[in-house]
C-alpha positions, 0 to 999 in steps of 0.5 A: 163473514167476519170484516178484516177489523172485527178478525183482528178484533177477535184475535186481540181479545183473545191474546189479551185473555191469554195474557191475563191467564198466564199473569194470573197463574205467575202470581199464583206459582209465585205465591206457592213458591213463596210458601214454600220457601216460608215452610223450608224456613220454618222446618230449619228453625225447628231443626235447629230448635229441636237438635242438641247436636250442632248440623255441623258436627252431625255432618261432620260425623257421617264424614268420618265414617264415609270412604273417599271416592278418590285421593291425590296428591298435590306435587310441585314441578320439582316433586315435593308434595304440597297437599293430599286431597281427598274427594268424596261425592259432594265434598273435597277435603284438602290437607295441606303438607305445607305450612302456610297462613290464611292470609298467604297472598295467593291462597287469600287473594285468588283461591278464596276471594276469586274462586271460593267466593265466587262460587259461593256467591253463584249459589247464594244467587241460585237459592234466592231464586229457588234453583237450589236449596240452602242446603245443596249450596256450595260452601268451604271451611278452612281449619287452622292449627293452634298456630294459625297455620291451614291445617285442612280446607273442606269444600262442600257442595261442588256439584259437577265434575267441571267445578271440581276439575276448576278447583282442582287446578286452582288449587295446584297453582295456589299451593305452588306458588304458596310453597315458593314463598 
């Protein structure tokens, strides 16, 4: 029969072996993940070299053919329509019916800086740790007309109903305040 100290020593040895095995496996998986990311980067580079049409134009062509899942107006309390919103499977397009510039205080200071940039930064972090692919990351584009007024806001990869609700609430609050001047 083994003594108490021999049993404890055997247990410590088993735990140390298990720990070493797990550490080795984690290193292997990290290396495998690094290789997958490298392959993805190489594929992205090859696609960008081989493509005659920028990816943004390819996506834009697809967007024009797709029908929205829903559309709704954003209306102020006085009943004035301030924007039309089109909801697609993976994006949201906002077409303001009021004139304002990208630098309008509530639009820039609240909607862009606090809402859109935060969501983009959260997804940038998720991409960096491999949780999502770069093509799945939240992104947005503000399209201006020739006079510098916001003509359209395209929000891509909102991914969840919760995020969509947050965007809708923040957008309504922002545009109603932009309208008030």
